[in-house]
N, C-alpha and C positions, 0 to 999 in steps of 0.2 A: 252355629251350624256344626253338626258332627262331621268329622273327617273320617272317611272309610279307612279302616285299619287293614284291609285286605291288600295284599301285595304279592305280585308274582315272584318276588325275590325272597320270600319267607323260607327259612331253613328248618322250620319246625314240622313240616309236612312232606309226604312223599318219600321217594327213595333217598336214603342217606348217601349212597354212592353218587347218584346222579346230582343230587343237590350240592355236594361238595365239589364235584368236578365242574359243574356249570358255574359255580361261584369262583372256583379257584383259577380256571383257565384265563379269564379276563384279568384277574388279579396278577397272575404270573406275567402275562404279556405287558401289563402296565408297569410292573417292576423292571421288566427287561428294558422297556423304553426309558424308565427313570435312570437305570444304570447307564444308558447311552449318553445321558447328560455328562457324567463324569468321564466316560470313555472318549466322547467326542473332544472334550477339552484336552485330555491326555494325549490322544492320538494326533491331533492337530499340532499341539505344542511339541510332542516328541518327534514329529516328522518335519515340522517347518520352523522350529526354533532350536536353541542349543540345549545341551544336557542339563545345564544349571536351571534353565526355565522349567524343564520337565521335572527336575528334582523339587523345585519350588511348588509347583502345582500338586505334585504327589504328596509332599509332606504335610499339606494342609487338609488332606482327606479326613484323618481322624479328628483333627481340631474342629473341622466344620461339623462333623457329626456329634461332637461333644455338645454343641449348642442346639443344633436341629434335633438331635436324638431326644433331648429332654422334652421338647415340645411335641415330638412325635409320640412320646410316651403319654403325655397328657391328652393328646388327641385320641389315641387308642383307648385310654381310660374313659374318655367321654363316649367313645363308640360302644364300649361295653355297657355303660349305664343306659345309653339310648337303645341298644339292642335288647336289653332286659325289659325295658318298658314297652318296646315294640312287640316283643314276644308275649308279654303279659296283656297286651292291648290296653295299656293305661295311657289314654290319649292326653290327659291333662299334664301329667308328669313328663311325658314324652316331649311336648311342646316347650315346657319349661326348660328341660335339659338342653334342647337344641338352641334356644335363644341365649341361655346362660353360656353355653360353649362358645358361641360366636362372639358375644360381648367380651368374655374373658380373653379369647384369642386375639382380638383387636388390641386390647390394652397390653397384653403380654408381648406382642410383636413390636409395639412401639418401644417398650422398655428394652427389649433385646437389641434393637437396632442401635439405640443410644449407648448402652453399656458395652457391647462388643466392639463397636467402632472405636471407642476410646482406649481399648485394651490390646489392640492388635499387635503392636510392636513389642510390648512388654512380654506378651505370651510367647511370641516367636523367639525372642532372645532367651527366655527361660528354657525353651526347648533345645537350646544349643544349636540353632540353625547356623550353618557355616557362613562366614562373612560374604563369600561370593554369591550365596543364594539368598541371604536375608532381604536385600531390597526388593527382589522379585517376589518373595513370599509375602512381604508386607503389602505390596501393591495388590496381589491377587486376593489375599484374605480381606483386605480393607474394602475392596469393591464388593466382595461376597457379603460382608457384614452389613454394608449400607443397603443392600437389597434383600436382607434376610427375612424381612416381613413377607415378601412375596412367597418365599419358600415355606414359611411357617403356615401361612393362610391356605396355601394349596394343600398341604398335608392335613390341615384341619378339615377343609371341605371334603377331601377324599375320605377321611375317616367317618364323617357324617353319612355320606352316601353308602359307604361299605357297611356301616352299622345296620342299615335297612336292607342289606343283601344286594345292593346295586354296585357291582364292580365293573360294569360295562361302560357306562357313560364317562366316568373319569378316565377310562382307558382311551376312549375316542379323543378326548381333549388332550390327553398326553401324547397321542400319536401326532396330532397337529403341532403341538409345541416342540416335540422332539425334532421334527423336520426343520422347524424354525431355528432351533438351537444349532443344528449342524450347519445350516446355511450361514447363520451369523458367526459361528466359530471360524469357518473358512473365510468369510468376508473380512472380519476384524483382524484375523491373524495373518492370513496370506496376502490379502489385497491391501489393507490399511496398515499392516505391520505393527499392530498394537500389542502383540505378545501376550503376556499373562493378563494384562489389563483387559484386552479384548476377549479372552477366553472367559474370564469371570463375568464380564458384562453380558456376554451372550447367554450364560447360564441364568443370570438374574432375570433378563428380559423374557426368556422362554418360560421359566417357572411362573413369572407374573402372568403370562398369557394363559397358562393352565388354570391359575387361580381365578382369573376373570371369566373364563369359559364355564368353570364350575359354578361360580356365583350366578351367572346368567341363567344357567339351567335350574338352579335351586329356586330362582324367582319365577319360574314358569308354574303358576298356581294350578292350572288345569292338569298338566302332566305330572306334577310333583307336589301335591297338596301338603304332604307331611313335612317336607323340608322347607316349604315356603315360609318366609318370615317377613315381618314389617319392622322398619327402623324404630317406630314408636314403642314396639314391644321388646326391643333389643336391650334387655337389662339383666342383671345378675340376680338369680334367685338363690339365696344363701343355702337352703337345704340341698338344692341340686348341685350347687358349686362344691359343697362339702363332699357329696357323693363322688363327683368327678375327680376332685383332688385326691380323696382317699383311694380311689381306684386307679387314677392315672399317675399320681405323684410317684408311687413306687416304681412303675415302669419307666417314667421319665428319669428318675434318679438312677435306675438301673442302666438305662441307655447311656446317660452322661458318665456314670461311674466306669462303665466298660470302656467308653471312649477316653476317659481320663487315664485308665490303665494303659490303653493303647498309645496315648499321647506320651506317657512316660517311657514306654518302650520305644516310641519313635524318637524321643530325645536321645536315647542311648544309641539308636541306629544312626542318628545324625552325627554322632561322635566318630563314626567310621568314614565319614566323608560323603560327597555328592554321589559317588557311584553306588554305595550301599543304599542311599536314599532313593536313587532312581530304580535300583533293582527291586527294593521292597515296594516302591510305588507301582512298578509294572505288575508285580504279583498281586497287589491290592486291586488293581483294575480288573484283572482276570478273576480273582476270587469274588469280586462283586457279582459276577454272573453265577457263581456257585451258590451264593447266598439267596438268589432269586427263589428257587423252589423251597429252600429251608425257611426263609422269612415268610413267604406267601402261605405256606402250609401252617405256620405258626399263627399268622393273622387270621386265616380262615378258621382254624380251630378256636381261636378266641371268640370270633363272631358266632360260629356254629354252637359252641358250648353255651355261650351267654344267652342266645335266643332260646335254646332248648331248656336251659335252666329256668328262664322266665316262664316257659310253658310247662315246666316240670316233667319233661320227657327224658328220664334218666337212662333208659335203655338206648335211646338214640345217641346220647352223649357218650356212652361206653363204646358203642359200635363205631361211631364216627372218629373218636379219639384214637382207637386202636388202628383203624384203617389208615388214617392220615399219618400217624406216627411211623408206622412200618414203611409206608411209601416214602416218607422223607428220608429215613435212614438208608434205604436201598438206592434211591436216586443220588443222594449226596456221595455215597461211597463209590458208585459207578463213575461219577464225574471226577472224583478224586483220583481214581486209577488212570483215567484218560489224561489228566493234568500231569500226573507223576511221569508218565511215559513221554509226553510231548512238551515238557516244560520249556526247553530252549526255543522251540518253534513259537509257542504262544507268547513268550516274553519278548521275542524279537519284533513282535507286532508294534510294541510301544517304544523300544529302544534298540539301537543297533550297536551300542557300546558293549564290547565283550566283557569288560569288568562288571558292568551293571547286570548283564545277563547271568554271569557267574554267581553274583550275590543273590539274584532272584531265584536261580535254580536251587541253591542251598536252602532257601526258605521254603519254596514250593514243595520240594521233595521231602521235607521234614514234616510239614503240617498235613499234606493231603492224605497221608496214611490214617489219619484220625478224624476224617470228616463225618464218619458215622456218629461219633460222640458229639460233635458239634451240632448235628441235625437233631439228635435226641434232646439235647438241652433246650433248643428253641421250641421244639414241639411240646415238651413238658411245660415250658414257660407259658405257651399259648393256652394250654389246658387249664393251668392254675389261674391265669388271668380271667378266662371265661367263667371259672367257678367262683370268682370273687376273692381269690387267694393270691393276688399279685404281690403282696408283701412277702410271701414265702419265696416266690421266684426272685424278688429283688434281693432279699437277704443272701440267698445262695450265690447269685451272680455278682453281687457287690463284694461279698467277702472273698470269693474265689477268683473271679475274673479280673477284679481290680486289685484288692489288697494283696492276695497271695501272689498274683502275677508281678506286681511291683516289687514285692520282697524278693521273689525268685530272681528277677532280672538284676536287681541291685547287688545281691550276694553272688550270683553266678558270674557276673563280669569282674567282680573283685577276685574271685578264685581263678578265673581264666578269661582274659579279655579277648574272646574270639566271637565272631559273628554267629556261628552256629549255636552258641549258648543262648542267644536271644531267641532263636527259632523255637527252641523247646519250651518256651514260656507258654505257648498256646496249647499244644497237645496235653501237657501236664495239667493245666487248669481245666481243660475240657473234660478230662477223665475223672478228676476229683468231683467236679460239678455233676457229672452223670450219675455217680453213685448216690450223691445227696438227693438228686431229683427222683431217682428210683424209690428211695425211702419215703419221700414226700408223697408221691403218687400212690404208693401202697397204703400208707396211712389214711390218705383221703378216701381211697376206695373202701377201706375197712369202716370208716365213719359213715359212709353213705349206706352201707349194708345195714347198719344199726338204726338208720332213721325209720 
């Protein structure tokens, strides 16, 4: 029986502006709620535990994304493949891609759980985690790794729904689990006094609930026939897997490489002690909200460009890409100005320690002046990914945001071992990467004109 390929979430028809806005708003709210997971942990620990516990939770942020970011990249790559087949109305390959994505995701999440759980302590020691923080960091990160399959599968389900233009239902499920996360954080930490263990457990349980809700919705055949799947058909189709890996692996490697660069930077921050760790951690929680419009516009661009590429609507791609990119730049820099002015106030929400706030202010007031460059890099990456050029984006960000950043931090601290030298690692690499992305997009546009 043929499945109807018509869907109210298609981005290949109607107003470009309205299509992007209606797709983007639920996505942004969803990312806002996703960020509340980390903020809930940090806020509860920062206000109801000691500074060492807050430093432990904060220092694991980049390390967590090093793992999850890789699978998010693969999920987004799968989403691009699925979006293209959906836009082209290729029903057979669409179903193959969906079943292959799910089968591969299950296998990968099992392997990730086993491998990461065994390596927790070794990684944290390599990161120069201070002795007074190390046991707490090990506890938090080990619980997180044992439940990492729930986080991977939720991001996978969300990418599948978003690939078909549906960013609303994952948002509803995330609203529910966000409330559960906050309640569990307060219960485990303030009532049962489980500290970092309770904070990590709350996150895993809440993310697991999101994954289950998405899975139930996908299995509603009448309301969601395209994403409905059967266990007997859950197998890997090698041609579709190859497409997914070729599209998603560069983004996954890019995410992990960026996180690896940040983990190396974090290891250098750790050498300045728990107050520097807490200060940077507080900034990271605030910056997580800055990333919401930047990341969401990038993801929206990826889906929008991919769907219209499948439908061969090149004019819509140009118009939508320009509109979304400019919006991202303006929003990011406006937020940067607000953070620069009010840095101490925002940082004090997570820590009351004066030394930690001082470190956080130094970092915040260095990087916020360059948020426009950060936004452009992510927008350009989304466009390239949607056009099937994710390898170009990966090469740029891998070489600059990882390799150059690591080299800079290593050399800069040898020249002058001051905290502010670390802060400049980010603006410098953002600016270099911006120039490279401009050249890439210009050349891509020129090739398109010649087709």
